[in-house]
N, C-alpha and C positions, 0 to 999 in steps of 0.2 A: 377474559383477556380484554385488557383496555388498551386498544390500539393507540400506537403514537400518532399524531397528527405532524405536518410539514411546520416546522418551526421557523425555516429559513431554506429559501431556493438560491443556488448558485449556479450560473452558467459558467462553463468552462472558459478559459481566458488561455488564447494561444502565447505561448512563451519559449523563447530558445534558450535552450540548456545545454551544456557540455561543450562540445566544438561545433555547434550549430544543429543541434536536434530539434525539431520541432514538438512541443508537448500541450497537452490541454492540461491546465492547472486550476485546480477548484480550491480546495485547502491550499493555505499559504500565499493568497492572493491580497489585495487591498478587501475585499470582500468578506473576506474571513482568514484571519493572520493563522489562528491557530484553533484547533477544535479538541481540546484536552481529552485525551492523550495523543493525538494525531496531529502533526507539526505539518504537513504536506501531503497533497494526493497529485501525481500526475499520470496521465493516460497518453500514451504515445500510440500512434494510430496512423500510418500512411504505407502506400505502396509505391511512392516514389521514393527511390533512394537517395535523391537529393535531401530530403527532409531527415533521413537517419544515417547516412553511410559514414558520416565523421565520428558517429559515436559519443561515448564519454569518455575521454582520455584520462590519465592518472589525477586524482582530485581527492582532497582529505576529508574525512569526517570524524566527529568527536560527540558523544553525550546522547545517542538515541540510537535505535534500530532501523534498517532499512528493508522493506518487504519487497521483493521484487516478484510478479506473476507474470508470465509470458503465454499469451493468447496465442500468438503466430510470430513465425520467425526463429532466429538464431543468434542469440547473444553469448559472448565469451567474459567471464570474471575473472581477473587476475588480481592480485595485491601484493603489496610490500613484503607480505609474511610468508607469500611463497601459496598461498591458497589458489585452485585454479578452479571454476566453475563453468561448466556446459549448459548452458541454460537454452531448451529448446522448448517448443511449444508444447504449452500445458504444464510446463514445471515451474518451481519457485525456489527462491532462494530467502533467505532470512540471516541478515548481517549485525550482529552486535557489535556496533562500531566501539562505545564504550569510552575508553582512555583514548584512543586513537587507532585510525587504520587510513592508510591509503589506496586506493583502488581503482580500476578502470572496468568499463563495461565496453565492448567493441562490439559491432554487428559482425556476423560470420557470412554474411550474404552481400550481395551486391546489386538483387533485384528481389521483386516480390513485395509482400505484405509482412511488415513489423509491427507487432499491436502487443500491449500489455499495460502493466501499471506499476507504479513504484510508490507505496506508502511509508511517510516517515511517521514511527510511533516513538514517542518519549521515553526516555529512563528516567527512574526514580534517583533523587540527589544521592542516595547511597549507591547506585551503580554505576553514575557516571564514569567513574575513574578506574571502575573494575576491569578485569582483563576481555578483551574482545572474544566475540565467538562467532562462528559460521555454520550453517546448516543450508545445506542442499537437498533438494527433492525432486525426483522424475516424475513424468506425466504419471506412472503407474503406481506411485506412491500417493497419489491424491485419490482419496475415496469419490465415486460417482454414483450418485442416487436418482432413479427415475422413476415417476409416477404418470398419472394421465395428465399430460400436458405441460409436464415442469421435468427439468432436470437440474442437479445441483451438483457442483462440484464443491466438495469440502476441505478447503486448505486449513482452519482454524477454528476450534470450538466444537460444538455438538449440533448434530442434524440426524433425525432418523435412524436413534439409537447407535449411531457411528460418530467417533472423532476424529477431527483433521489430524494431520502429521505435526503442523507446526503450533507450537506453545509459547505463549507468553506469558510468565506466570505474572506479572506485575499488572498486566492489565485484562487478564482473562479473555483474550482476544477470539471475538469470533469474525471469519472471513469465508464469506459462501460468495461463488459464481452461480448465478440463477439464469437459466433459459426458460421463457414461460410463452406457450403456444397463445394465439390470438384469443381473447376473451377469459384465459383461465386467471384463477386466484393463488396468491401464493400466500400462506400465513406462518408466522413464526414466533414462538415466544422471545423474547429479549430480558435480559437482566434489566431490573428497574434501574438498579444503580449505573448503567451503563452509558456513556455517549453512543450515539447510532447515526450510521447515514446510508444513504442508498444513492449510488450512481448509476445511471442508463447509459450503455455504451452501443447497444442497438434498437432500434424501434422506439416505442414510448410506453408507458406505464401509468398508473394512477395509484398513489401512495393515499390510502385512506380517502380517496375521492379527489384528491388533488393533483393535476395532470404534472408529468415529469417529464418533459421530452428529452432526446437522444444529447450528450453531452451534457445534462442536467442533473447536479447534485443536491439532494434535499436531507437537509439537517432535521434529524426527527426530534421531536418534542418529548414530553415525560409520558409513560405508560409501560406497559409489560409485555407487548407486542407490536408486529408490524402486520400489514395488510396490505398487497398489492397487486393490480389486476393489469394485466395485459391489453392494450388497445388491439386496433383491427391488424397491425400488422405482426403483432407479437414483439416480445421485449426480452433483451438480456442485460442483466444489471449485477452490480456486486452490492452484497449487503454487509456491513463492516461495524463491528462495535466492540468497545472496550471501556473498561473503569477508569476515570480520569485519575489523575495523579494528585491534584490539586496543590501544585506547587508552583514558585515562581519561574517563569520561562524567558530568557534572554537567548535570543538567537541573533548569530553574525553568520549568514552564509550557511557554510557545512558544518557550524559548531553551534550546539544548543546545551547552555547551562543555565544554572541558575542565578548568577550574578554578572555584572560587567566585568567583575575581576577576572572570575574565572573564564572568561572569554579574553582576554588580553592576554590571559597566560597560554589559552591554547594558539592564539596567534605569535604568541613569542616562541611556543614550543615546536610550532610549524615553520617557522623563520629558520630556527637553529638546528632544526633535523631531528629534533627530540619528540615529536608528536607521536610516533609509534613507539611504544614502551613493551608490548609483549606479543609473541605469536599467538595468534588465532587458534582456537580449536574447532576441528572441522567436524561436523556430525550430520546426519541425515541418510538419505537413500538416494 
């Protein structure tokens, strides 16, 4: 296995989103606008309700997928098509916005820790105006595998002879939540054609010998595997990989298309109340 080195390090940037929710953003900042096929990574984490209580009221999306993974707390998803998802600690939701979705994500708690991730994954041009789809997965639907000094929650892709419940056929998505005890090492094979990154959200680790502190994202270089070692306090991180689409990306806020003309059409559709064209199909566990 040829272990990937760190090609770029990105320290998370605090950003205010929704109605005033503080998130830590890495992909989607001036340091890294996109990481094909990934468009944005937000990490929300606070036990101060002032940081999250306002939530994310109704807002539109077109042209991509949102993948939300809840670590702690309780968030309610509702959309203009009638879908309602109760996202609790350990659960995940995959929403293919495609031709258009308007939705909200609102906290169902007034105190305590609210923590999780939202990842935006691009759609190929052939899928951007397709029908939306929605998948929701309970904590019990996500496999958890444990070994000496390591615990892995498997959201997407393959690990340890198991397969995660979330499937993105266009990017062959891999998404692991890994907890490592101090001094322990984690190795995993990666698709050599895939874009990959690691984000540490507890403790610190080393990626092929390069230090990666908390709230740090490592864009991984070429290779067919990854090696991480936890430092003295242990580490918890997400490992994400997906095949790039290699298509033009034109983004304006919540709309991600392939041309400026398509963005202008999305904005006009939203203004005219024509963004939502089809009711999403809901699947999952």
